[in-house]
N, C-alpha and C positions, 0 to 999 in steps of 0.2 A: 624730352625724349629724343633719342638719336634719330638722325635722318636715315630712313630705309627706302632707297629709291625703287626697289623691286623685291619680289619674293623668291627669286630663283626658280620660277615655275618650270622652265625648260630643263634645267639641270636635274631637279628632283623628280621630273617625269621621264628622265632618260631620253629627252629629245635632242639634247646638245651635249657634247663632250667639251670640257673646258681646258684651257691652258692656264696654269697657275704660275704667277711670277712673284717670288718672295724676296724680301730684303731684310735688313737688320731688324726691323720691327717685328718680324716673325719670331726672332730669337730673343726678343727683349726680356731681360730679367734672368736669362739662362747663361749667356756668354758675355764676355767683355764687349762693350760698345765702343764707338769711335773715340769717345773722350778718354777711354782707358788704353787705347791703342798707342798713344804717345809714350806711356810708361813702359810698354813692351819695347818700343823703339829705342828708348833711352838705355835699356839694357844692352842693346847692340852697341851703342856708342861707348858704353863702359867696357863691355867684353872685348871689343876690337880696338879699344884705345883711340877712337876717332876724335880728332880735334878740329872743330870748325866754329868760328865765332858766330856764324849765322844761326847755328842750331838753337842757342839759348833764347833767341828772339822769335823763333818760328813757333806759332801756336797751332797751325793746321797740321795734324798728324800725317796727312798724305803728302804734303809738301816737305815735311820733316823726313819722310821716307825717301823722297827723291834725293835729298842731300846725303843721307846715309848711304844710299846705293852707289853714289859716285866713288865712295871709298872702299867698296867691296870689289875684289878682283872679278872681272868679267860681269859685274853686276849680278853675281850669283844669288838668285832668290832663295835657294836652299840654305845657303849660309845665313842669309837674312832671317829666315823663318826659324832656323835652329837657335840663333842667338836671341831671338825675341822670346824664346821659352814657350812657344805655343804648340809645337808639334806633339808634345807629350802632356799638355795641360788637359786633365780629364773633363773640364767644363766644355771644351770645344767638341768633345766626342760623346756628349750626353751620358757621361759616367757619374756625374755628381750634379746636384742642384735641381733634379727633377722630382716630381711627386713619387710616392712609394710605388705607384703603378708603372713608373718608368717612362711615361710619355705625358706631354701636356695635351689638353683637349684639342687644341688647334692642330697640332701635328698628328695626333691620333686619328682625327676625322679625315684629314687629307689623305693619310695613309690608307684608311678604310675605303675612301672614295676611289683611290687608285686601284684597290683590289676589286671594287665593284665595277671597274671599267667606266667610271664617270669622268675620268680625267684623260686628256690626250697626252699630256706630259707636264713636267714641272721645270721651271727655270729658276734656279736659286743663285742669288748674287752674294751668298754667304759662304764663308769658309767652313763653318761648323758642320757636323754630321748629325744634328738632332733629328732632322726629318728622316735621314737614312736609318737611324736607330728605330724610329717609329715604323718605318716600312718593314723592317725585320721583325718587329714585335707583332705585327698583324699577320705575318705569314710569308712575307717575301724572302727570297734568297738572293744575296748579292752575287752577280756574275753572269756569264753568258753561256755556260754549258747547258745542254738540254736538261730541263728539270722533269719531274714527274708530271705528265700531261694532266691538266685540270681545266675546267671550263672558264677559269679566271686567270688573271695575271698572277704569276708565281715568281718571276725573276725581275730584278731591276739592276741597273748600273748607271754610273755617272758619266756624262759626256764632258771630258776635260779638254782633250786635244782633238785634232782632226782625225787621228787614227781611231779614236773612239767611235766615230760616226760610221765606221765600216764594220762589216761582219756582225751585224745586229740580228739576233733571232727574230723571227716574225711572229711567233705565237707566244702569248703569255709574258711578253717582255715590256717593262715600263721604263721610260727614259727620264732621267733627271739631269738636265743641263746645268753645268756650273762654270760659266764663262770667266769668273774671277778666280778660279782655282778652288782647291779643296784640300783640307788638311789630311784626309785619308789618302789622297793622291800624293801629298807631300811625304807621307810616310813611305809610300812605295818608291818615290824618288830617292829617298834616303837609303832604302835597301839596295837600289840599283847604282848608287853613287860610285862604287868601285867596279862592279862587274859590267855595267853598261852606262858609261858616263853620258853619252850622247842622248840616250833615252831619258836618263835621269834629269838632264838639263831641260829637255823638251817639256817634261811634265812640270818641273819647277817654274819654268818661265811663265806658265799660265797663272801663277800666284800673283794677282794684280793688287798692288798696294800703293803705288806711286801716283801722285797727282797728274803727272804728265801723261802716263799711259791710260789713265781713266778719263782724260780730257781729249785725247787725240787718237785718230785712227790712221795716221800717215804711214806707220810701219806695217800695216796689215797686208797680208797676202791673200790670195784666193783660198788658201788652206787655213792658215793660222792668224786669227780666228774667223776670217771672213765667211767661210762656208757655214760655220756655226750660226752666225747671225742671219745668214740667208734663210736658215731653217726657222729662226725666230720670226722673221718677217712673214714667211709663208704661213706658219701656224697662227700668227696674229690676225691674218686676213680671213682664215678659214675656220677658226674656232672662237668661241667666246673666251674672253680673257678676264681673269681675276688677279688683281694686283694687291698683295698683302704686305704692308710694312715696308714698301719700297717706294721712294720718292723720285726715282729716275734722275738722280743728280748727275749721272755720267754724260758728258757732252757727246761722247762717241755714239751712245745709244740714240740721242736726239738726232744726230747727223744721219744715222742709218734710217731712222723712222722717216725723216724728211726726204731722204733720197729715194727710198724704195717704196714707201707707203704713202701715196698721195691721199688727200682727204677723201673718205668714202662715207656714205650715209648708211647707218646700220640701226637695228632696233636697240632699245635701251639696254636690254639684258646682255648685249654683246660685250660690254665693258663694266666691270665692277671694281671700285677702288676702296679697299678696306684699310683705313688709316685714321689716327686721331685728327690729323689736319690735312687740308687740301693744298698741295704745294705746286710750284711752277712746273715741275716735271709731270705731275698729274694732268695739269691743264694741257700740256703739250700732247700727251697721248690721247686725251679726250678730244682735242681738236682734230686729230687724225681721223676720228670716227664721227665728227660733227656732233659731238655730245658735250654737255656741260656738267658742272658740279652737281646740280640737282638730279641729273640723270644717273650719276655714277658713284657718288661718294657716300659710303657707309661710315659715318663719323663715330668710330668706336672710341670708347673711353681709354685714356692712358693710365688710369688707376684700376683698382679692382671693383670699382663701383660702376653702375650703369651697364650699358651694352659693351662688353669687352669683346676682343677678337675671339677669345675662347667661347664665350656665351653665344656669339653669332654662329660659330661653326657647330656648336652643340645643337642649336635650334635648327640649323640647316640639316643636320643629321636626323633630327627628330622628324622633320617634314618628309624627308626621303623615306625613312623607316615606315612611317604611317602609310605612305603611298604604296610601298611594296607589300605591306600587310593587307591593304585593301585589295590589291591584285590577286592575292591568294585566298580570298574569302568569298563565300557564296553571296551573291548580291541579294538573295532573298532572306538572308539570315539577320538575326538581331545584332550579331557581331559586326556585320557590314555596316549597318545603320549607325552603330556606336562609333566605329572608326571614322566613318564619313563625317559625322557631326563634329568630332574632335578635330579632325583635319581642317574643316572649314573655319575653325577658330584659331588655327595654329599660325600666329604671326611671328615673323623672325625677330621683330623688334621688341616683342613682349611675350615670349614663350614661357609657359609655366615650368617651374623647376621640377615638379614631379614628372612631367612628360619628358623633360630633358634627361633626367637620370634614368628613367625607364628605358629610353632609347640607347643611352650610353652604357649602362651597367647591366640591366636585366636582360634585354632582348638578345644581345650577343652571347651572353652566358647561357641562356636558354637554348639557343640554336646549337651551340657547342655541345651541350648535354644531349640533345636529341641525336646529333650525328655520332656521338660516342656509343649510343645504344646499338648501332648496327642495323636498326630497323628501316633506315632510309636507303633504299636500293637504287643505285645509279649505274646505268649500263656502261657509261663511257669511261669511268675510272673507279678506283677503290677508295671509298671515303676514309679508310684508315691511313691513306697516304698523306692526309692532312695532319700537320703537327698539332693535334688536338690537346696535347698536354700543356701547350704554352698558355700562359695566363690570358693573353689578349689576342690570340690568333683569331682572325675574322673570317667567318664563312659567309660569303656574299648571299644576298637575299634573292638573287636571280642568276640566270646563266645555265640552268640545267632543265632539260625537257622531261620533267617528272613532277608528280604531285608533291608539293612541298607540305607534307603533313606537319613538319616542324613549325611552319608559318601559320598553318591553319589552327594548330593548338595554341600558338602564341596569341592569335586573335581571340580565342576563347578566354585566355587569361586576361587579356587587355579588357575584354567586355566585363569580366568579373571586377577588375580593379576600378573601372569607371563607375560601376554601380555599387561600390562598397563605401561605407561611411568611415573607414579607417584611413588615417594619413600614413600611407605605406612609405617605407624607406627602401629604396632599391640599391643603394650604394654600399651599405654596411656589409651585406652578404650578397654580392652579385650573383644573380640566378635564384635568389631567395627573396621572400617578401617579409621585411622586418617590421613588426608591430612594436614600435619603440615604447609607446605608452603602456602596453601590457607585457612588454619584454617576452614576446612570443615570436618565433620564427615559423613562417609558413613556407614549406618547400613544395612547389609544383613539380611533379614527376610524371613523365609519360607512363600511362598505365599499362605497362608491359613487363615481361620477364627480361631481365638484363642477362645478356650472354656472358658478360664478364663484369666483375666488380670494379674493374678499372674505370667503368663508366661514371661511377659516383665518387671515386677517390678524391678528385679535386674539391668536390662539394664537402665531403667529410672533413678534409684537412682544414678547409676554411671555417667550418663549424667548430672544430676542436680548438682552433686558435682563440675563439671568442666565446667559448661555452659558458664562462663564468657570468656572462651578461644575460644568459637565456634562462627563462623560467620553464619553458616547455617548447617542444617542436611539434608542429602540426603538418602531417603529410596530406597533400591535396593531389590525388590522382587525376590526370587529364586524359580523358578517353578519346579515341579516334577509331573509326570503323576499319582503318587499315591495320590496327594493332590487335593482337590477341591479348585481351585484358587479363590482368592478374589481380589478386586481392591486395588491399592496403597492408595487410599483415605481411605479405611477401615482400612488398616494397620496404616496409619498416625493418624486417629481418635482414634484408640485403644490406641495409646501412649498418645495422648493429653487428654484423659479422666482421666489420673492419674498423670499428671505433675502438679507442683505447681508454678514453676518459671515463671514470666510474659513473659520473652523472649521466652520460649517454647510454649506459647499460641498464638503467632503471626502466622497467616496463611502464611505470606510470608517468614517465617523462614524455612519452610519445602519445600524440592524439591524431585524429584524422578528421577530414572534412571533405565534403563533395564539392563545395565552392566557397567563395568568400562571404556570401550571404549567410550560409550555414555556419561559417566560422564565427560570425558575430554572435550567434546564439550560444556558443560554448565558452565565450570569454568569461 
């Protein structure tokens, strides 16, 4: 069993915001790794007809890049990137290679945590934009213009150059630092190449690929990129740090750590290293905090077996979700006791798959459905300003001063699930409960009249795509004293008004149940 040094109690309880530092391991399996980088650099030597006898003997891709750069006029990084063929490669921009959902669990959970305001900021040492795509998927908008004010983070942008550190909005804005450059920024540099060559070069120069620049900081100034790393040192001291798939191989990072951050004693949860192996760079940063491998290292699996980075983050999301559900539930209720009991057994190193999929698939979809109804009244903003039509937009479980009837009803459903004998599938129909063995779909719905049928359109579309697998659909109204209840027939007829598949128009195809215990009597 993988080593799990701690359970992230402070993060999941909202007591500490964390700084996330990610390296190539975060994008493993999605984008080309360092061993494939040399092939891209060989394209440059071919395209630019570079001849150098030392190239054929050089195995280190970063040292290979140093040799290539010597033959490019003004060591123009944009020319290098263009000839490497990576600026328009869809893998780097999360356009291919991802699951149908469009995000990996590890990127999706981090993006949701950023929306939940659990993160202070992210430091990415990767060129790819996989994380940025996940941020957009959960509801963020890239840019710095004033967005529609909401109680949560709604905007994000990447800090590439010193200029990016200025004019940052104060409300609802999330920062992603990319000190090694970014291919999204390189596209911008490409667009500015003719109209503003100076700005184009400034952006392109941050694309760090050579061994020398990754090993030395002699050419640094107070602005580029010295001020950026002063920000890193400050946040490292004042926030808990999670390192994911980054072995800290860069000498200049070690130099800055040693120069600015003298060893300090902290609690164990202050540093977490998520990586298959514990490397020299990890020991360096752990020593800065007077911690060791046993205190910090989550030894995740490098294969799909065991505790992977994806599974760890899904378990972390589950723990956080249960704690938020508990906060919105009456302590005197059976639901509260059920959640409390499950939470006490929720171990990050051995979380149950059913719980993980409930938190990742069912709960977010249920919350979106409730907000679409228009029955959640919020004084500070209009809920319909949220992009509720997006597949994975995330509505945080906290942040508004109102009764969260969506969370209270979710607690009721969770109580039913935990006391049911059925092995429910939460992923096949997100927001629905799929009884695979009996090929029946149970749809929990807020027991209220819908002001518009757009509320259930995403649900109906999902059902119609897989209707051939369904024997019958069971509607389960979830009541709440804040809602004006309607009948099950009204809920069913609302759905039948917008379906097109003949099977769904048959009256005997639909059934109803008050709860999942009653459902077991009608199987």
